[in-house]
C-alpha positions in Angstrom: 0.0 0.0 0.0 2.9 2.4 0.7 4.2 2.0 -2.8 0.7 2.2 -4.2 0.2 5.6 -2.5 3.6 6.7 -3.8 2.4 6.1 -7.4 -0.9 7.9 -6.7 0.8 10.9 -5.2 3.4 10.9 -7.9 0.7 10.9 -10.7 -1.1 13.8 -8.9 2.1 15.8 -8.7 3.0 15.2 -12.3 -0.5 16.5 -13.3 -0.1 19.6 -11.1 3.4 20.2 -12.6 2.0 19.8 -16.1 -0.8 22.3 -15.5 1.7 24.8 -14.0 3.9 24.4 -17.0 0.9 25.1 -19.3 0.1 28.3 -17.5 3.0 30.1 -19.1 1.9 29.0 -22.6 -1.7 30.0 -22.8 -1.1 33.2 -24.6 2.2 33.1 -26.6 3.1 36.4 -28.2 6.0 36.9 -30.7 7.2 40.5 -30.7 9.5 41.7 -33.4 11.5 45.0 -33.1 11.2 47.3 -36.1 14.4 49.3 -36.4 13.2 51.4 -39.3 10.4 52.9 -37.2 12.9 53.5 -34.3 15.2 55.4 -36.7 12.3 57.4 -38.2 11.0 58.5 -34.8 14.1 58.7 -32.6 17.5 58.3 -34.2 18.3 58.9 -37.9 21.5 57.2 -39.0 24.3 59.0 -40.8 24.7 58.4 -44.6 27.6 55.9 -44.0 25.3 53.7 -41.9 27.8 53.5 -39.1 26.9 56.5 -36.9 23.8 58.2 -35.8 22.4 61.6 -34.9 22.7 60.7 -31.2 19.1 60.9 -30.1 18.9 57.5 -28.5 19.4 57.2 -24.7 22.7 55.9 -23.5 23.5 52.3 -22.7 26.1 51.0 -20.2 27.8 47.7 -21.2 29.5 45.6 -18.8 32.3 44.7 -21.2 36.1 45.2 -21.5 37.7 45.2 -24.9 41.1 46.3 -26.3 40.9 49.9 -27.3 43.9 49.9 -29.6 42.5 47.2 -32.0 39.0 48.6 -31.6 40.1 51.9 -33.3 40.7 49.9 -36.5 38.1 47.1 -36.1 35.1 49.3 -35.3 35.4 51.7 -38.3 36.0 48.7 -40.6 32.8 47.0 -39.4 30.9 50.3 -40.0 32.3 50.8 -43.4 31.6 47.4 -44.7 28.5 46.5 -42.5 30.3 43.5 -41.1 28.4 41.0 -39.0 29.2 39.5 -36.5 31.3 42.1 -35.0 33.4 39.8 -32.8 36.6 39.3 -34.9 37.3 35.8 -33.8 33.9 34.6 -34.9 33.9 36.7 -38.0 37.3 35.4 -39.3 36.5 31.9 -38.3 33.3 31.8 -40.4 33.4 29.3 -43.2 31.4 31.4 -45.7 31.2 35.1 -45.9 27.8 36.7 -45.7 26.5 38.8 -48.7 28.3 42.1 -48.9 26.2 45.0 -47.4 28.6 47.9 -47.3 29.2 50.9 -49.5 32.7 50.1 -50.8 32.8 46.6 -52.4 35.9 47.4 -54.3 37.9 48.0 -51.2 36.5 45.2 -49.1 39.0 42.4 -50.0 42.0 44.6 -49.3 40.6 46.1 -46.1 39.6 42.6 -44.8 43.1 41.2 -45.5 44.8 44.1 -43.7 42.4 44.0 -40.7 42.9 40.2 -40.4 46.7 40.7 -40.4 46.3 43.4 -37.7 44.0 41.0 -35.7 46.6 38.2 -35.8 49.3 40.6 -34.6 46.9 41.9 -31.9 46.4 38.3 -30.6 50.1 37.8 -30.6 50.6 40.9 -28.5 47.9 39.8 -26.1 49.7 36.4 -25.7 53.0 38.2 -25.2 51.6 40.2 -22.3 52.2 37.2 -20.0 55.9 37.6 -20.6 56.1 41.4 -21.4 54.7 42.5 -18.1 57.2 40.6 -15.9 60.0 41.8 -18.2 58.8 45.4 -18.0 58.8 45.5 -14.2 62.2 44.4 -12.9 64.2 47.5 -13.9 61.6 49.9 -12.5 61.3 47.7 -9.4 65.0 47.8 -8.9 64.9 51.6 -9.2 62.0 52.1 -6.8 62.9 49.3 -4.2 63.7 51.9 -1.6 60.3 53.5 -1.8 58.4 50.2 -1.4 60.7 48.2 0.8 61.5 45.6 -1.8 57.9 44.8 -2.9 57.8 44.0 -6.6 55.0 46.0 -8.3 53.4 45.6 -11.7 53.9 48.6 -14.0 51.7 49.8 -16.8 53.0 51.0 -20.1 53.0 54.6 -18.9 55.3 53.7 -16.0 52.7 53.9 -13.2 51.8 51.2 -10.8 49.0 48.9 -11.5 46.7 49.2 -8.5 45.6 45.6 -8.4 47.5 42.3 -8.1 51.3 42.7 -8.5 53.7 40.2 -10.2 54.8 39.1 -6.8 51.7 39.3 -4.6 52.2 41.2 -1.4 49.9 42.7 1.3 47.2 44.9 -0.4 48.3 43.9 -3.9 47.2 40.3 -4.4 44.2 38.3 -5.5 41.4 38.8 -3.0 43.1 41.8 -1.4 43.5 45.1 -3.4 42.0 48.5 -3.6 39.2 49.5 -6.0 40.3 50.2 -9.6 38.5 52.5 -12.0 40.5 53.2 -15.2 39.0 55.2 -18.1 40.5 53.6 -21.2 38.5 55.7 -23.7 36.8 59.0 -22.9 33.3 59.9 -24.0 33.4 60.6 -27.8 30.7 63.3 -27.9 27.4 63.2 -29.8 28.4 64.5 -33.2 29.8 62.1 -35.8 33.6 62.2 -36.3 34.8 61.1 -39.8 38.1 59.4 -40.1 41.1 60.1 -42.4 41.8 59.0 -46.0 44.2 56.2 -46.6 47.8 57.0 -46.1 51.1 55.4 -45.3 50.3 55.5 -41.5 46.7 54.6 -42.0 46.2 52.2 -44.9 42.4 52.0 -44.7 40.2 54.8 -46.0 37.9 55.9 -43.3 37.1 59.4 -44.7 33.4 58.6 -44.9 33.1 56.5 -41.8 32.2 57.6 -38.2 35.2 56.5 -36.2 33.9 57.3 -32.7 34.4 54.7 -30.1 32.2 54.4 -27.0 33.5 55.4 -23.6 35.4 52.5 -22.1 36.0 52.1 -18.4 37.8 49.3 -16.5 36.2 48.6 -13.1 37.5 46.2 -10.4 35.9 46.4 -7.0 37.9 46.4 -3.7 38.7 43.0 -2.3 39.5 42.3 1.3 39.9 39.1 3.3 37.0 38.3 5.6 34.4 40.0 3.3 31.7 38.2 1.3 32.1 39.7 -2.1 28.9 38.1 -3.4 30.4 36.8 -6.6 28.8 38.0 -9.9 25.9 39.8 -8.2 28.3 41.9 -6.1 30.4 42.8 -9.1 27.3 43.9 -11.1 26.1 46.1 -8.2 29.5 47.8 -8.0 29.3 48.4 -11.8 25.8 49.8 -11.3 27.1 52.4 -8.9 30.3 53.3 -10.7 28.5 53.7 -14.1 25.9 55.9 -12.4 28.6 58.4 -11.4 30.3 58.3 -14.8 27.5 58.2 -17.3 24.2 57.5 -15.5 22.8 55.9 -18.7 19.2 54.9 -18.2 19.7 51.4 -19.6 22.3 48.7 -18.8 23.0 45.6 -20.8 25.0 42.7 -19.5 26.3 39.4 -20.8 28.7 36.8 -19.6 32.5 36.9 -20.2 32.2 34.1 -22.7 29.5 35.8 -24.8 30.0 38.3 -27.6 27.7 40.7 -29.6 26.7 38.7 -32.7 24.3 41.3 -34.1 25.2 45.0 -33.9 21.5 45.9 -34.0 20.8 44.1 -30.7 21.0 47.3 -28.6 18.6 49.1 -30.9 16.2 46.1 -31.0 16.0 46.2 -27.2 15.5 50.0 -27.2 12.5 49.4 -29.5 10.7 47.7 -26.6 12.0 50.1 -24.0 10.8 53.2 -25.9 7.5 51.7 -27.2 4.6 54.0 -26.5 2.3 51.1 -25.4 4.3 49.2 -22.7 7.8 50.8 -23.0 7.6 52.8 -19.8 6.6 49.7 -17.8 9.2 47.4 -19.3 12.0 46.7 -16.8 14.2 44.5 -19.0 14.5 42.9 -22.4 15.8 39.3 -22.4 17.5 37.8 -25.5 17.8 34.0 -25.8 21.1 32.3 -25.2 22.8 30.9 -28.3 26.1 29.0 -28.5 28.9 28.4 -31.0 30.7 25.4 -29.6 27.9 22.9 -29.0 28.4 19.5 -30.6 26.3 18.8 -33.7 24.0 16.4 -31.8 23.6 18.8 -28.9 24.0 15.8 -26.6 23.3 17.7 -23.3 20.6 20.0 -24.6 22.8 23.1 -24.3 20.7 25.2 -26.7 17.7 24.6 -24.5 15.3 25.6 -27.2 12.2 24.5 -25.4 12.8 26.9 -22.6 13.8 29.9 -24.7 11.7 29.5 -27.8 8.6 28.0 -26.1 8.4 28.9 -22.4 9.9 32.4 -22.7 7.8 33.1 -25.7 4.8 32.0 -23.8 5.6 34.3 -20.9 5.8 37.1 -23.4 2.0 37.1 -23.4 1.7 37.5 -19.6 4.1 39.7 -17.7 7.3 38.7 -19.5 10.2 36.1 -19.5 12.4 35.6 -16.5 15.9 37.0 -16.3 18.5 34.4 -17.1 21.7 36.4 -16.1 23.1 37.2 -19.5 22.0 38.9 -22.8 19.6 41.2 -21.0 19.0 45.0 -21.2 17.8 46.5 -17.9 16.2 49.8 -17.1 18.4 51.3 -14.4 15.6 52.6 -12.1 14.0 49.1 -12.1 17.2 47.8 -10.6 17.0 50.6 -8.0 13.7 49.2 -6.8 11.4 51.9 -8.3 7.8 51.2 -9.0 6.6 51.1 -12.7 4.6 54.1 -13.9 1.4 52.1 -14.4 1.3 51.5 -10.6 1.9 55.1 -9.9 -1.0 57.0 -11.5 -0.3 60.1 -9.5 3.3 60.2 -10.4 4.4 59.7 -6.8 7.4 57.5 -6.1 8.8 55.9 -3.0 12.3 55.5 -4.5 13.9 58.0 -2.1 12.0 57.5 1.1 15.2 56.7 3.0 18.0 57.2 0.5 20.9 56.5 2.9 19.3 53.3 4.1 18.5 52.2 0.5 21.6 53.4 -1.5 24.4 54.2 0.9 26.1 57.4 2.0 27.4 58.7 -1.4 25.4 61.9 -2.1 26.6 62.1 -5.7 25.2 58.6 -6.3 21.9 59.4 -4.5 21.6 62.5 -6.7 22.2 60.4 -9.8 19.3 58.1 -8.7 17.0 61.1 -8.8 18.2 62.1 -12.3 17.9 58.5 -13.6 14.3 58.4 -12.5 13.3 61.4 -14.6 15.2 61.3 -17.8 15.8 59.0 -20.7 19.0 60.6 -22.0 21.7 62.4 -19.9 21.7 66.1 -20.5 25.4 66.4 -20.0 28.2 64.1 -21.3 29.7 61.5 -18.9 32.1 62.8 -16.3 35.9 62.5 -16.7 38.4 61.4 -14.0 40.1 64.8 -13.9 38.1 65.8 -10.8 39.8 64.4 -7.7 36.4 64.4 -5.8 34.9 62.2 -8.5 37.9 59.8 -8.2 37.3 59.6 -4.5 33.6 58.9 -4.9 34.3 56.2 -7.4 36.7 54.5 -5.0 34.1 54.9 -2.2 31.2 53.2 -4.0 33.4 50.3 -5.0 34.7 49.5 -1.4 33.7 46.4 0.5 32.0 48.3 3.3 29.9 50.6 1.2 26.9 48.3 1.2 26.9 47.6 5.0 23.5 48.4 6.5 21.9 49.2 3.2 19.4 47.5 0.9 22.0 46.5 -1.8 21.5 42.9 -2.6 18.0 42.9 -1.2 15.7 45.6 -2.5 18.2 47.4 -4.6 20.4 45.9 -7.4 21.1 42.3 -8.0 20.0 39.9 -5.3 22.5 38.3 -2.9 22.9 35.0 -1.0 21.2 32.6 -3.5 22.7 30.5 -6.3 20.1 31.7 -8.9 20.5 35.4 -8.3 19.5 36.1 -11.9 16.0 34.5 -11.6 15.4 36.1 -8.1 16.4 39.5 -9.4 14.0 39.2 -12.3 11.3 38.0 -10.0 11.8 40.9 -7.6 11.3 43.3 -10.5 8.2 41.4 -11.7 6.8 41.5 -8.2 7.0 45.3 -8.3 4.6 45.2 -11.3 7.2 45.7 -14.1 6.9 43.9 -17.4 9.7 42.3 -19.4 10.0 41.4 -23.1 11.5 38.5 -24.9 13.4 39.4 -28.1 14.7 36.8 -30.5 16.2 38.4 -33.7 18.1 37.1 -36.7 21.0 36.9 -36.7 21.2 36.0 -33.0 21.9 39.0 -30.7 24.6 37.3 -28.6 26.5 34.1 -28.9 28.8 32.4 -26.4 30.4 29.1 -25.4 28.6 26.3 -23.7 29.6 23.6 -21.2 29.8 20.4 -23.2 31.4 18.2 -20.5 28.9 16.0 -18.8 30.1 16.6 -15.2 30.4 20.4 -15.6 27.0 20.5 -17.2 25.4 18.5 -14.4 27.1 20.8 -11.8 25.6 23.8 -13.6 22.1 22.2 -13.5 22.5 21.3 -9.8 23.3 25.0 -9.0 20.2 26.1 -11.0 17.8 23.5 -9.6 19.1 23.9 -6.0 18.9 27.6 -6.2 15.3 27.4 -7.6 14.2 25.3 -4.6 16.0 27.7 -2.3 14.0 30.5 -3.9 10.7 28.7 -3.4 11.3 28.1 0.3 12.5 31.7 0.9 10.8 35.0 1.3 11.1 35.4 -2.5 8.7 32.5 -3.0 6.2 33.3 -5.8 3.4 32.2 -3.4 4.2 35.2 -1.2 4.2 37.8 -3.9 1.7 40.7 -3.8 -1.2 41.5 -6.2 1.1 43.1 -8.8 2.4 39.8 -9.9 0.1 38.4 -12.6 -1.7 35.2 -11.5 -0.4 33.2 -14.5 3.1 34.7 -13.9 2.9 33.5 -10.3 2.0 30.0 -11.6 4.9 30.1 -14.0 7.4 31.1 -11.3 6.0 28.4 -9.0 6.6 25.8 -11.7 10.1 27.3 -12.3 11.1 26.9 -8.7 9.5 23.6 -7.8 10.3 21.4 -10.9 13.1 19.5 -9.1 10.5 17.9 -6.7 9.2 15.8 -9.6 12.5 14.0 -9.6 11.7 12.3 -6.2 8.9 10.4 -7.8 10.7 9.8 -11.1 13.7 8.4 -9.3 11.4 6.0 -7.3 9.7 4.8 -10.5 13.0 4.2 -12.2 14.1 2.0 -9.3 10.9 0.0 -8.9 12.3 -3.0 -10.9 14.5 -3.6 -7.8 11.4 -5.0 -6.1 11.0 -8.0 -8.5 14.8 -8.5 -8.8 14.9 -9.3 -5.1 12.5 -11.3 -2.9 9.3 -12.6 -4.3 8.7 -9.6 -6.5 5.1 -9.2 -5.4 3.6 -5.7 -6.1 -0.1 -5.1 -6.4 -2.0 -2.1 -7.7 -5.6 -1.8 -6.5 -8.2 -2.8 -9.0 -9.7 -2.0 -11.5 -6.3 -1.6 -13.0 -7.5 -1.7 -16.6 -9.8 1.2 -16.2 -7.1 3.3 -14.5 -4.7 2.4 -17.2 -7.2 3.5 -19.9 -7.7 6.9 -18.3 -4.0 7.3 -17.8 -3.3 6.4 -21.4 -5.8 9.0 -22.7 -4.3 11.7 -20.4 -0.7 11.0 -21.5 -1.8 11.0 -25.2 -3.5 14.4 -24.8 -0.3 15.7 -23.1 1.8 14.5 -26.0 -0.5 16.1 -28.5 -0.2 19.4 -26.6 3.5 19.0 -26.7 3.4 18.6 -30.5 1.3 21.7 -30.8 3.7 23.6 -28.6 6.8 22.8 -30.6 4.8 23.7 -33.8 3.9 27.3 -32.7 7.4 27.7 -31.1 9.1 26.9 -34.4 11.0 23.9 -32.9 11.7 20.5 -34.3 11.0 17.1 -33.0 14.7 16.7 -32.3 14.7 19.8 -30.0 11.8 18.2 -28.1 13.6 14.8 -27.8 16.8 16.4 -26.6 14.9 18.3 -23.9 13.1 15.1 -22.8 16.4 13.2 -22.6 18.3 15.7 -20.6 15.3 16.2 -18.3 15.4 12.5 -17.5 19.2 12.7 -16.9 18.6 15.6 -14.5 15.7 13.8 -12.8 17.7 10.7 -12.0 20.8 12.4 -10.5 20.8 16.1 -10.3 17.3 17.0 -9.2 17.2 14.5 -6.3 20.5 16.1 -5.1 18.8 19.5 -5.3 15.9 18.2 -3.2 18.3 16.8 -0.7 20.0 20.2 -0.6 16.8 22.0 0.2 15.7 19.5 2.8 19.1 20.0 4.6 18.6 23.8 4.4 15.1 23.5 5.8 16.3 21.7 8.9 19.0 24.3 9.5 22.0 22.5 8.0 24.3 24.0 5.4 23.1 22.0 2.4 25.2 20.8 -0.6 28.1 23.0 -1.9 27.5 24.4 -5.4 30.5 24.2 -7.6 31.1 27.2 -9.9 31.4 25.8 -13.4 34.5 26.6 -15.4 34.2 28.1 -18.8 35.5 26.2 -21.8 39.0 27.0 -23.1 39.0 29.1 -26.3 40.2 27.3 -29.4 42.5 30.2 -30.3 46.2 30.6 -29.7 48.0 27.6 -28.0 44.7 25.7 -27.8 44.1 25.7 -31.5 45.8 22.3 -31.9 43.4 20.7 -29.4 40.8 18.4 -30.7 37.4 20.0 -31.3 34.8 19.1 -28.7 37.6 17.6 -26.6 35.7 18.4 -23.4 32.8 16.3 -24.7 34.9 13.1 -24.3 36.4 13.8 -20.9 35.0 11.8 -18.0 35.2 13.4 -14.5 33.8 10.9 -12.0 31.9 12.6 -9.2 29.2 11.3 -6.8 26.6 13.2 -8.8 26.9 10.6 -11.6 26.2 7.6 -9.4 22.4 7.7 -9.1 21.9 7.8 -12.9 24.4 4.9 -13.2 22.3 3.0 -10.7 19.1 3.6 -12.6 20.7 2.4 -15.8 22.0 -0.7 -14.1 18.6 -1.6 -12.5 16.7 -1.2 -15.8 19.3 -3.2 -17.7 19.1 -5.9 -15.1 15.3 -6.0 -15.3 15.5 -6.6 -19.1 18.2 -9.2 -18.6 16.2 -11.1 -16.0 13.2 -11.1 -18.3 15.3 -12.5 -21.2 16.6 -15.2 -18.8 13.1 -16.2 -17.8 11.9 -16.4 -21.4 15.0 -18.4 -22.4 14.5 -20.8 -19.6 10.8 -21.4 -19.8 9.3 -19.8 -22.9 6.4 -17.4 -22.8 2.8 -17.7 -23.5 0.8 -15.0 -25.2 -0.7 -14.0 -21.8 2.8 -13.8 -20.3 4.1 -11.6 -23.1 1.1 -9.3 -22.7 1.7 -9.0 -19.0 5.4 -8.3 -19.4 5.3 -6.0 -22.4 4.3 -2.8 -20.7 6.9 -3.3 -18.0 9.7 -4.0 -20.5 8.6 -1.1 -22.6 9.1 1.2 -19.6 12.6 -0.2 -19.0 13.5 0.3 -22.6 12.1 3.8 -22.6 14.1 4.8 -19.6 17.3 3.5 -21.2 16.6 5.4 -24.4 16.1 8.7 -22.5 19.4 8.1 -20.6 21.3 7.3 -23.8 23.2 10.6 -23.9 24.4 10.0 -20.3 25.6 6.5 -21.2 27.6 8.0 -24.1 29.0 10.6 -21.7 30.4 8.1 -19.2 32.0 6.1 -22.1 34.5 8.9 -22.7 36.4 8.7 -26.0 34.6 5.4 -26.8 31.5 7.4 -27.4 32.9 8.4 -30.7 31.6 5.0 -31.8 28.1 4.8 -30.5 27.5 1.3 -31.9 29.9 0.1 -29.2 27.2 1.0 -26.6 24.7 -1.2 -28.3 27.2 -4.1 -28.5 28.0 -3.6 -24.8 24.3 -3.6 -23.9 23.6 -6.8 -25.8 26.5 -8.5 -24.1 25.5 -7.4 -20.7 21.9 -8.6 -21.2 23.2 -12.0 -22.3 25.4 -12.3 -19.3 22.6 -11.3 -16.9 20.2 -13.7 -18.5 22.6 -16.7 -18.2 23.5 -15.7 -14.6 19.9 -15.5 -13.6 19.1 -19.0 -15.0 22.3 -20.5 -13.5 21.6 -19.0 -10.1 17.9 -20.0 -10.1 18.8 -23.5 -11.1 21.4 -23.9 -8.4 19.8 -22.0 -5.5 16.1 -22.9 -5.9 15.5 -25.6 -8.5 12.0 -26.3 -7.1 11.0 -22.6 -7.6 11.0 -23.0 -11.4 7.8 -24.9 -11.5 6.2 -22.6 -8.8 7.2 -19.6 -10.7 5.7 -21.0 -13.9 2.4 -21.8 -12.2 2.3 -18.5 -10.3 1.7 -16.3 -13.3 5.1 -14.5 -13.4 4.3 -12.0 -10.6 7.7 -10.3 -11.0 7.4 -9.3 -14.6 3.8 -8.6 -14.3 4.7 -6.2 -11.5 6.3 -3.8 -13.8 3.2 -3.3 -15.8 1.3 -1.1 -13.4 4.4 0.9 -12.6 4.9 1.7 -16.3 1.2 2.8 -16.7 1.6 4.9 -13.6 4.5 6.8 -15.1 
């Protein structure tokens, strides 16, 4: 009866989860930005197509690039309308896109020269690891008396680098250094600046090209031992404050260090939604889908995650908007400050500065910038320069470790702290205020990056996401506790988004049920009438699958996308999600929970790594405890099939026996098919020959079948007849389990 109740509760939970999942897809809306209308109403481009009249609001990017090469690369892209504008991806492309620039006769020569400059640029970057240590000894020897023998790192202009030194010492090492704010490129101004004609010193003709480069600032927050620096969320909040003092742009876009801008129109596409007269003022952020370059052709571990981005996020577009996924997202600055959306402030009143020091800290220049950001779309004055000593002091102050003490940073202001899924919680906090968000998928893709194609790293990533999701559900940020500003269907979607790992507890039990008839007498009874229950369940599952087919149709997905999603969900449900549930249970009883490992980004294929095998990480096996539950599930289901083969070989099957065992064996086979990518992953380099997995499976089944017959004949020879007359209770026992699943 205990196991019977487990199946009943499990079926009920699966039904609730499915209904919650459908809540986000009842009103899918595909919104497409129209850049021509944006240009007509807001920002007319220059004749060259590279610059603009400067009427669009500013955007702060959290990005560091090399200014020297950018001075050549950016005008080249504008002149010839080059896409993508990441040089590594552009030059690595197998086929060039149709030419769209205004100087086709000069394109081949310009491209050859820029590629040469790019290769030299990469060589200079690689040489920095030896140039910097060689640059410093002479200066260190000269200045030893001033620093007491500490070996500093020197920049090209002869000044000390304020961060980590070549030989780490107190206050100049990793995890212990002062705040750093370096302006690499100053603000270019609002008027287009044309370049120079070709000459001996400048071989490319930029006389008709706007050569302005955006303001570029390097920011590193202060690090001190004993302080929790809050990882990525803490870095983003420091950037939020520093950029407010420098530019105070009303919009901020962020993407991970391994992503690049693949479509130069991405910023303008996001601004189409932010400046839209219908919902623009109430839009807090615009989320782009994640796309990757280095995923293996079969997408073994569902890195593209098309079902989530192209179906779930698209469905949320028709409610209150998609969730924030941490990268490829443009935010409205005041939404991050905790402001209320205009539609919830009909009288224009705002509680943004009720207690400014408690909310934002003690920097009055920053507090003043908050007021300005709440009432303008474009700064009236150009961004500040670092010539003012008072500004330099303020920048250092807002980037210190102690600035956020006794404030609402990380809680009601900025990115949220103390949770593994700070991105989802930050987006939820914004939605809870009543803000909307927009999902924007454009062609070509706005951003592209690198994905985790190693099985262990990918599972650790999923563990962090799923564990953080459950932490969110059981915290004060639970969607069940949100106020009336959160749309009811949005609340249901967030509930599903934070509780989905719980389903794994039932799936894992179902996957291990064959153990019951591999040991003991194998008796397992489902209450009657089983046939009627099975019929209802079959109809319900068939309707769900039809809904799934309709979903992938309107989302523009393929059947392969759906299959990859199902397979990796089963991989997560057998190992990762149960671990996430265990983590949350430990947290609920006051224990620390499981440690979440930060995943390492894949090594770039450039430079010294160019000779490495492509997709090498895919064939590396890192054995960790997280793999063991899924290995156990595979072993149990293989053993179940092997025992069934052994019984059939020993005694033969009647038609009734085949009918009784068919559904159970079908369930075992279905589980193994879903776990096929995992089985390939633990094979390592042998997975390059997938047929070996099939050969191994057949061999193991034969061994198990012979072992079963041999053991049964030796240990209990009299049970053979009893088993035959008893109606095969073991194999029959799988049947109700499979129908229940």
